[in-house]
MIFI-216126 format. One line per 4 residues: number of its first residue (from 1); for each residue x, y, z of N, C-alpha, C. Coordinates in steps of 0.05 Angstrom, whole numbers. Layout:
NUM) X:Y:Z:X:Y:Z:X:Y:Z; ...
# end
This chain:
1) -2854:2548:3175:-2879:2534:3171:-2896:2548:3150; -2897:2574:3151:-2912:2589:3131:-2900:2585:3103; -2873:2584:3102:-2860:2580:3076:-2867:2552:3065; -2868:2533:3083:-2874:2506:3075:-2902:2504:3064
5) -2921:2517:3077:-2949:2517:3068:-2951:2531:3041; -2937:2552:3038:-2938:2567:3012:-2928:2549:2990; -2907:2534:2996:-2895:2516:2976:-2915:2494:2968; -2929:2484:2988:-2949:2463:2982:-2971:2474:2964
9) -2981:2498:2970:-3002:2511:2954:-2992:2515:2925; -2967:2523:2922:-2956:2527:2895:-2955:2502:2879; -2947:2480:2892:-2945:2454:2878:-2972:2445:2870; -2992:2448:2888:-3020:2439:2882:-3031:2455:2859
13) -3027:2480:2858:-3037:2497:2836:-3024:2489:2810; -2999:2483:2811:-2985:2475:2786:-2996:2449:2776; -3001:2430:2793:-3012:2404:2785:-3040:2407:2774; -3056:2424:2786:-3083:2428:2776:-3083:2441:2748
17) -3064:2460:2745:-3062:2472:2718:-3053:2452:2697; -3035:2435:2705:-3026:2414:2686:-3049:2395:2679; -3065:2389:2698:-3088:2371:2693:-3108:2384:2674; -3113:2410:2678:-3131:2424:2661:-3120:2425:2632
21) -3094:2428:2629:-3082:2428:2602:-3085:2402:2588; -3080:2380:2603:-3083:2353:2591:-3112:2348:2582; -3131:2358:2597:-3159:2354:2591:-3167:2369:2566; -3158:2393:2563:-3164:2410:2539:-3152:2397:2514
25) -3127:2386:2517:-3114:2373:2494:-3130:2349:2485; -3139:2334:2505:-3155:2310:2499:-3181:2317:2484; -3194:2338:2494:-3219:2347:2481:-3214:2356:2452; -3192:2371:2449:-3185:2379:2422:-3180:2356:2404
29) -3166:2336:2415:-3160:2312:2399:-3186:2297:2391; -3204:2295:2411:-3230:2282:2406:-3245:2297:2384; -3245:2323:2386:-3259:2340:2366:-3247:2336:2339; -3221:2335:2338:-3207:2331:2313:-3214:2304:2300
33) -3214:2284:2318:-3221:2257:2308:-3249:2256:2298; -3267:2269:2313:-3295:2270:2304:-3298:2283:2276; -3282:2305:2273:-3283:2319:2247:-3272:2301:2225; -3250:2287:2230:-3239:2269:2210:-3259:2246:2204
37) -3271:2235:2225:-3291:2214:2220:-3314:2224:2204; -3324:2248:2211:-3346:2259:2196:-3339:2264:2167; -3314:2274:2162:-3305:2279:2134:-3303:2252:2119; -3293:2232:2133:-3290:2206:2119:-3318:2194:2113
41) -3336:2197:2131:-3363:2187:2126:-3376:2201:2103; -3372:2228:2102:-3383:2243:2079:-3371:2234:2053; -3344:2229:2053:-3332:2219:2029:-3342:2191:2021; -3346:2174:2041:-3357:2148:2036:-3385:2149:2024
45) -3401:2167:2036:-3428:2170:2026:-3429:2181:1998; -3411:2200:1992:-3409:2211:1965:-3401:2189:1945; -3380:2173:1954:-3371:2151:1937:-3393:2131:1932; -3409:2126:1953:-3431:2107:1951:-3452:2117:1932
49) -3458:2143:1935:-3478:2154:1916:-3468:2153:1887; -3442:2158:1884:-3431:2157:1857:-3433:2129:1846; -3427:2109:1863:-3429:2081:1854:-3457:2074:1847; -3476:2083:1863:-3504:2078:1857:-3512:2090:1831
53) -3504:2115:1826:-3510:2129:1801:-3497:2114:1778; -3472:2106:1782:-3458:2091:1760:-3473:2064:1755; -3481:2051:1776:-3495:2026:1772:-3522:2030:1758; -3535:2052:1764:-3560:2059:1750:-3555:2065:1721
57) -3534:2080:1716:-3527:2086:1688:-3520:2061:1672; -3505:2043:1685:-3498:2018:1672:-3523:2002:1666; -3542:2001:1685:-3567:1987:1681:-3583:1999:1658; -3583:2026:1657:-3597:2039:1635:-3584:2033:1608
61) -3557:2033:1608:-3543:2026:1583:-3549:1997:1575; -3550:1979:1594:-3556:1952:1587:-3584:1950:1575; -3602:1965:1587:-3630:1965:1577:-3630:1976:1548; -3615:1998:1544:-3614:2010:1517:-3602:1990:1497
65) -3581:1977:1505:-3568:1957:1487:-3587:1935:1480; -3602:1926:1501:-3621:1904:1496:-3643:1913:1476; -3652:1939:1479:-3672:1949:1460:-3660:1951:1432; -3635:1960:1430:-3622:1963:1404:-3619:1936:1391
69) -3611:1916:1407:-3608:1889:1396:-3635:1879:1385; -3656:1885:1400:-3683:1877:1391:-3690:1890:1365; -3683:1917:1363:-3689:1931:1338:-3673:1920:1315; -3647:1914:1321:-3630:1903:1300:-3641:1876:1290
73) -3650:1860:1308:-3662:1834:1301:-3687:1838:1284; -3703:1857:1291:-3727:1863:1276:-3720:1873:1248; -3700:1891:1246:-3692:1902:1220:-3680:1880:1203; -3664:1863:1216:-3652:1841:1201:-3673:1822:1189
77) -3693:1817:1205:-3715:1800:1196:-3730:1813:1173; -3735:1839:1176:-3749:1854:1155:-3733:1854:1129; -3706:1858:1132:-3689:1858:1108:-3689:1831:1095; -3689:1810:1111:-3690:1783:1099:-3716:1779:1084
81) -3738:1789:1095:-3764:1786:1082:-3765:1802:1056; -3753:1826:1057:-3752:1843:1033:-3736:1829:1011; -3713:1818:1019:-3696:1804:999:-3711:1780:988; -3726:1766:1005:-3741:1743:996:-3763:1751:977
85) -3777:1773:984:-3799:1782:966:-3787:1792:940; -3764:1804:941:-3751:1814:917:-3743:1791:899; -3732:1770:911:-3725:1746:895:-3750:1733:884; -3770:1731:900:-3795:1719:890:-3807:1736:867
89) -3804:1762:870:-3814:1780:849:-3801:1774:822; -3774:1772:823:-3759:1767:798:-3767:1740:786; -3769:1720:804:-3777:1694:794:-3804:1694:781; -3823:1707:796:-3851:1708:786:-3853:1724:760
93) -3839:1747:759:-3840:1764:735:-3828:1749:711; -3806:1736:716:-3793:1722:693:-3811:1700:683; -3822:1685:702:-3840:1663:694:-3865:1674:679; -3876:1696:689:-3900:1707:677:-3893:1717:648
97) -3870:1730:645:-3863:1740:619:-3857:1718:599; -3845:1696:609:-3838:1674:592:-3864:1661:581; -3884:1660:598:-3909:1647:589:-3923:1665:568; -3920:1691:571:-3934:1709:552:-3920:1712:526
101) -3894:1711:526:-3879:1717:502:-3878:1693:483; -3877:1698:458:-3875:1677:437:-3846:1676:427; -3834:1653:427:-3806:1652:419:-3801:1663:391; -3820:1657:373:-3817:1667:346:-3818:1697:345
105) -3835:1709:361:-3837:1738:362:-3812:1750:373; -3802:1738:395:-3778:1748:407:-3754:1747:388; -3753:1725:372:-3732:1722:353:-3734:1744:331; -3759:1748:322:-3763:1769:302:-3756:1796:312
109) -3764:1803:336:-3758:1829:348:-3728:1832:351; -3715:1811:361:-3686:1813:365:-3672:1817:338; -3681:1802:318:-3668:1805:292:-3672:1832:280; -3695:1844:285:-3700:1871:275:-3682:1892:287
113) -3673:1887:311:-3657:1907:324:-3627:1902:323; -3619:1879:313:-3590:1872:312:-3583:1861:285; -3557:1860:281:-3547:1849:256:-3548:1818:258; -3545:1805:234:-3546:1776:234:-3523:1765:251
117) -3530:1746:267:-3510:1734:285:-3503:1706:276; -3479:1697:284:-3471:1670:276:-3487:1650:293; -3491:1625:282:-3506:1605:297:-3494:1599:324; -3512:1595:343:-3503:1590:370:-3516:1564:381
121) -3506:1554:402:-3517:1530:415:-3540:1539:433; -3565:1533:426:-3588:1542:442:-3586:1533:471; -3576:1509:476:-3574:1499:503:-3554:1516:519; -3532:1523:507:-3512:1539:521:-3522:1567:525
125) -3537:1577:505:-3549:1604:508:-3568:1604:532; -3584:1584:535:-3603:1582:558:-3588:1580:584; -3566:1564:585:-3551:1561:609:-3538:1588:618; -3527:1602:598:-3515:1628:605:-3536:1648:615
129) -3559:1648:602:-3581:1666:611:-3589:1659:639; -3593:1634:645:-3602:1625:671:-3581:1632:692; -3555:1629:685:-3534:1635:704:-3534:1665:711; -3538:1682:691:-3539:1711:697:-3564:1717:714
133) -3586:1704:707:-3611:1709:722:-3609:1700:751; -3595:1678:756:-3591:1669:783:-3574:1688:799; -3555:1701:787:-3540:1721:801:-3558:1744:810; -3576:1752:793:-3595:1773:800:-3613:1764:823
137) -3623:1740:822:-3640:1729:843:-3626:1727:869; -3599:1722:868:-3583:1720:893:-3575:1747:904; -3583:1768:891:-3576:1795:901:-3548:1804:894; -3535:1790:876:-3508:1798:867:-3512:1816:842
141) -3521:1840:847:-3530:1857:825:-3508:1866:806; -3485:1873:816:-3464:1882:798:-3454:1858:781; -3451:1835:794:-3443:1811:779:-3464:1804:758; -3489:1807:766:-3511:1801:747:-3510:1820:723
145) -3506:1846:728:-3505:1865:706:-3482:1859:687; -3459:1851:698:-3437:1844:681:-3443:1818:665; -3456:1799:678:-3463:1774:664:-3483:1779:641; -3503:1796:646:-3522:1802:625:-3509:1818:602
149) -3491:1835:609:-3477:1850:588:-3460:1831:571; -3447:1812:584:-3431:1792:568:-3450:1775:552; -3473:1768:562:-3492:1752:547:-3501:1767:522; -3508:1792:525:-3517:1808:502:-3495:1810:481
153) -3470:1810:490:-3448:1812:470:-3444:1785:456; -3448:1763:471:-3443:1736:460:-3467:1727:443; -3491:1737:449:-3515:1728:434:-3531:1752:425; -3520:1767:406:-3533:1792:397:-3559:1787:382
157) -3563:1764:372:-3588:1758:357:-3604:1736:370; -3598:1730:396:-3611:1708:409:-3639:1714:418; -3654:1693:425:-3681:1696:434:-3683:1711:460; -3663:1709:476:-3664:1721:503:-3654:1749:505
161) -3646:1761:482:-3634:1787:482:-3652:1809:495; -3678:1811:488:-3695:1831:502:-3696:1826:532; -3699:1801:540:-3700:1794:568:-3674:1801:582; -3652:1794:569:-3626:1799:581:-3621:1829:585
165) -3629:1844:565:-3626:1873:567:-3643:1885:589; -3667:1875:591:-3685:1884:613:-3674:1877:640; -3664:1852:644:-3653:1844:670:-3627:1858:676; -3612:1864:655:-3587:1880:660:-3594:1907:671
169) -3615:1919:660:-3625:1945:670:-3634:1943:699; -3648:1921:705:-3658:1917:732:-3635:1913:751; -3614:1899:742:-3591:1895:759:-3577:1921:765; -3574:1938:745:-3561:1964:749:-3578:1982:767
173) -3604:1980:764:-3622:1995:782:-3618:1987:811; -3617:1961:816:-3613:1952:843:-3585:1960:854; -3566:1962:836:-3539:1971:843:-3537:2001:845; -3559:2015:842:-3561:2044:844:-3547:2059:822
177) -3544:2045:799:-3533:2059:775:-3557:2068:759; -3569:2090:768:-3594:2099:756:-3591:2106:726; -3569:2119:719:-3565:2128:691:-3561:2104:673; -3545:2085:681:-3540:2061:665:-3566:2045:662
181) -3581:2043:683:-3607:2028:682:-3627:2042:664; -3628:2069:666:-3647:2084:649:-3641:2080:620; -3615:2080:613:-3608:2077:584:-3618:2050:574; -3614:2029:590:-3622:2002:581:-3652:1998:581
185) -3666:2010:601:-3695:2008:601:-3707:2022:576; -3695:2045:570:-3704:2060:546:-3698:2043:521; -3676:2029:521:-3668:2012:498:-3689:1990:494; -3697:1978:516:-3717:1956:514:-3743:1967:502
189) -3753:1989:513:-3779:2000:504:-3777:2010:475; -3754:2018:466:-3751:2029:439:-3746:2007:418; -3728:1988:424:-3721:1967:405:-3742:1945:404; -3755:1939:426:-3774:1917:427:-3801:1927:439
193) -3814:1945:426:-3839:1956:438:-3862:1936:441; -3860:1913:426:-3881:1893:428:-3874:1871:447; -3850:1872:458:-3842:1852:477:-3858:1855:503; -3863:1832:516:-3879:1833:541:-3866:1849:563
197) -3840:1854:561:-3825:1869:581:-3825:1899:576; -3835:1907:553:-3835:1936:546:-3849:1953:567; -3874:1946:576:-3887:1962:596:-3871:1964:622; -3860:1941:630:-3843:1942:655:-3818:1959:651
201) -3808:1959:626:-3784:1975:620:-3790:2005:623; -3814:2013:613:-3821:2041:616:-3825:2049:646; -3837:2031:661:-3840:2036:690:-3813:2038:703; -3794:2020:695:-3767:2021:706:-3753:2047:699
205) -3758:2056:674:-3746:2082:665:-3757:2105:682; -3782:2105:687:-3794:2126:704:-3782:2125:732; -3778:2101:743:-3765:2099:769:-3737:2110:769; -3722:2105:748:-3695:2116:746:-3696:2147:745
209) -3714:2157:729:-3716:2186:727:-3724:2199:753; -3741:2185:768:-3748:2195:795:-3724:2196:813; -3708:2174:813:-3685:2172:830:-3664:2194:822; -3663:2201:797:-3645:2221:788:-3655:2250:792
213) -3680:2252:803:-3691:2278:808:-3705:2291:785; -3707:2277:763:-3720:2288:739:-3750:2280:739; -3765:2293:757:-3793:2286:760:-3810:2292:736; -3802:2313:721:-3818:2320:697:-3816:2298:676
217) -3792:2288:671:-3789:2266:652:-3802:2241:662; -3801:2236:689:-3814:2212:700:-3844:2213:695; -3856:2237:698:-3885:2239:694:-3891:2234:664; -3875:2245:646:-3880:2240:618:-3878:2210:611
221) -3858:2197:623:-3855:2168:618:-3879:2153:628; -3889:2160:651:-3913:2146:662:-3937:2151:644; -3940:2175:634:-3962:2182:616:-3960:2165:591; -3935:2163:580:-3931:2147:556:-3937:2118:561
225) -3931:2108:585:-3936:2080:592:-3966:2075:593; -3982:2092:605:-4011:2088:606:-4024:2090:579; -4012:2107:561:-4023:2110:534:-4017:2086:516; -3992:2076:518:-3983:2055:499:-3992:2027:508
229) -3994:2023:535:-4000:1996:544:-4022:1997:565; -4046:2007:557:-4068:2008:576:-4077:1980:584; -4085:1978:610:-4095:1952:619:-4073:1934:630; -4048:1940:626:-4026:1923:636:-4021:1931:665
233) -4010:1912:681:-4004:1918:709:-3985:1943:712; -3963:1945:696:-3947:1969:698:-3962:1995:693; -3980:1994:673:-3996:2018:667:-4014:2025:690; -4025:2005:705:-4041:2011:728:-4025:2024:750
237) -4001:2014:754:-3983:2027:773:-3977:2056:766; -3972:2060:740:-3967:2087:730:-3991:2105:734; -4015:2094:729:-4039:2110:733:-4043:2119:762; -4037:2101:780:-4040:2107:809:-4019:2128:817
241) -3995:2126:806:-3975:2146:813:-3982:2174:802; -3992:2174:778:-4000:2200:766:-4023:2212:782; -4040:2196:793:-4063:2206:808:-4054:2220:834; -4031:2211:844:-4021:2222:869:-4006:2248:865
245) -3997:2253:841:-3980:2276:835:-3997:2300:827
# end
């Protein structure tokens, strides 16, 4: 009987021990699961924050792009206005100079600076001059410079030679060929000092010298302009520039 009772106590103790083991394992498993869940939540939160930051960055980039597009549109508009004003300037200047100059005087000045030329068709001469001038007005500066150079070669004693030389210089200036433009501006002011474009030629020469970094020569040219052609619009521009220096 005693042995039987002892056996029963042993079996009960073993069962209780087994139950305690199963309970600890379950708790450990729950703890492990909680840890995994917590880690996953942290990763999800981190990913969510990263997505929010990325979304914010994308929104900022979109805003920056929109601003840049607006600035590009503004600059494009300003450039169009500059080109329009430049074209209007050439048209106005050419019209103003044509009204002031006398054809007979222009012919005499041209003949004084060139050798006798063979007779040419005045209508064709005018068409060629207008074609070159239209290239300049259209902003095709290199093509315009080439066209005026060809014109000067084809009509060395023509009425439009001083004008063609002046506009060739202006075309080269716009094409950023400062040295080539300076040479032609100087040619206009030297060969045709009484031409209505001579004051503008000296101002153009000063501009070229400034672009080339020769400020001393530019100042001398401006001083020469104010002395030779006082009261003219280019001389007034020269006077204002000299006052600032």
